C-alpha positions as CSV (number, residue, x, y, z in Angstrom):
1,M,-21.6,-144.6,72.4
2,A,-21.3,-141.7,70.1
3,D,-18.8,-138.9,70.4
4,I,-20.0,-135.8,72.2
5,S,-18.7,-132.3,72.9
6,P,-16.0,-132.4,75.6
7,S,-18.1,-129.9,77.6
8,L,-20.8,-132.6,78.0
9,A,-18.3,-135.2,79.4
10,P,-19.1,-134.4,83.0
11,L,-22.8,-134.7,82.3
12,R,-22.3,-138.0,80.5
13,D,-20.2,-139.4,83.4
14,R,-23.0,-138.5,85.8
15,F,-25.6,-140.0,83.5
16,I,-23.6,-143.3,83.3
17,A,-23.3,-143.4,87.1
18,L,-27.1,-142.9,87.5
19,N,-27.8,-145.7,85.0
20,A,-26.9,-148.4,87.5
21,T,-29.4,-147.1,90.0
22,R,-32.0,-146.6,87.3
23,A,-31.5,-150.2,86.1
24,K,-32.1,-151.5,89.6
25,D,-35.2,-149.3,90.0
26,L,-36.6,-150.4,86.7
27,I,-36.1,-154.1,87.6
28,E,-37.8,-153.5,91.0
29,L,-40.7,-151.8,89.2
30,R,-41.0,-154.7,86.7
31,N,-41.1,-157.1,89.6
32,R,-43.8,-155.1,91.3
33,I,-45.9,-155.1,88.1
34,E,-45.5,-158.8,87.5
35,Q,-46.3,-159.6,91.1
36,G,-49.4,-157.3,91.0
37,R,-48.1,-155.0,93.7
38,D,-49.6,-151.7,92.8
39,P,-48.9,-152.3,89.1
40,E,-50.5,-149.0,87.9
41,A,-48.3,-146.8,90.1
42,S,-45.3,-148.9,89.3
43,F,-45.8,-148.6,85.5
44,L,-46.2,-144.8,85.9
45,A,-43.0,-144.7,88.0
46,M,-41.3,-146.6,85.3
47,G,-42.5,-144.0,82.8
48,E,-40.9,-141.2,84.9
49,I,-37.5,-143.0,84.8
50,V,-37.5,-143.7,81.1
51,H,-38.7,-140.2,80.4
52,K,-35.6,-138.8,82.1
53,I,-33.4,-141.3,80.2
54,A,-34.9,-140.5,76.9
55,G,-34.5,-136.8,77.5
56,V,-30.7,-136.9,77.7
57,A,-29.5,-140.2,76.3
58,L,-29.4,-139.0,72.6
59,T,-27.6,-135.8,73.5
60,L,-25.0,-137.6,75.6
61,G,-24.1,-140.1,72.9
62,F,-26.3,-143.1,73.7
63,P,-28.6,-143.3,70.7
64,A,-29.9,-146.9,71.1
65,L,-30.7,-146.3,74.7
66,G,-32.4,-143.0,73.9
67,L,-34.6,-144.5,71.2
68,R,-35.6,-147.5,73.4
69,A,-36.4,-145.2,76.3
70,M,-38.5,-143.0,74.0
71,E,-40.5,-146.0,72.9
72,L,-41.2,-147.1,76.4
73,D,-42.0,-143.5,77.4
74,R,-44.6,-143.4,74.6
75,V,-46.3,-146.5,76.0
76,T,-46.4,-145.2,79.5
77,I,-47.8,-141.9,78.3
78,A,-50.6,-143.7,76.4
79,F,-51.4,-145.6,79.7
80,R,-51.3,-142.4,81.7
81,K,-53.7,-140.7,79.3
82,K,-55.9,-143.8,79.5
83,E,-55.6,-144.5,75.8
84,V,-54.7,-148.1,76.7
85,G,-55.2,-150.3,79.7
86,L,-52.5,-151.6,81.9
87,A,-52.6,-155.1,80.4
88,L,-52.0,-153.9,76.8
89,A,-49.5,-151.3,77.9
90,W,-47.5,-153.9,79.8
91,R,-47.6,-156.4,76.9
92,Q,-46.2,-153.6,74.7
93,G,-43.8,-152.2,77.3
94,A,-42.2,-155.3,78.8
95,P,-40.1,-156.2,75.7
96,I,-39.1,-152.6,75.3
97,L,-38.1,-152.5,79.0
98,D,-35.9,-155.5,78.4
99,A,-34.2,-153.7,75.6
100,V,-33.7,-150.6,77.8
101,L,-32.1,-152.8,80.5
102,V,-29.8,-154.3,78.0
103,E,-28.7,-150.8,76.8
104,L,-28.3,-149.7,80.4
105,S,-25.9,-152.6,81.1
106,A,-23.9,-152.0,77.9
């Protein structure tokens, strides 16, 4: 975790608190994808979560988390734009998701 401006400390604290819920949500969405329970919608929902993480993690002093979230966000965007199918997007995204989850638990 990098140093940040003291004025951002309350935002960082809230971000950290939200990360536990986000990790649980991402795990549930991964399970839904792997079980074939509305995998397209689950992958898109995963994209919404990592997009939010990517948007603030770097600013709040979490560079590794921010970069991993940005990588997964790019994959979900490519799927949403129909540039890649779900099978390829998931093959690319699953290992990145694992890295995001590791960073969220750190």
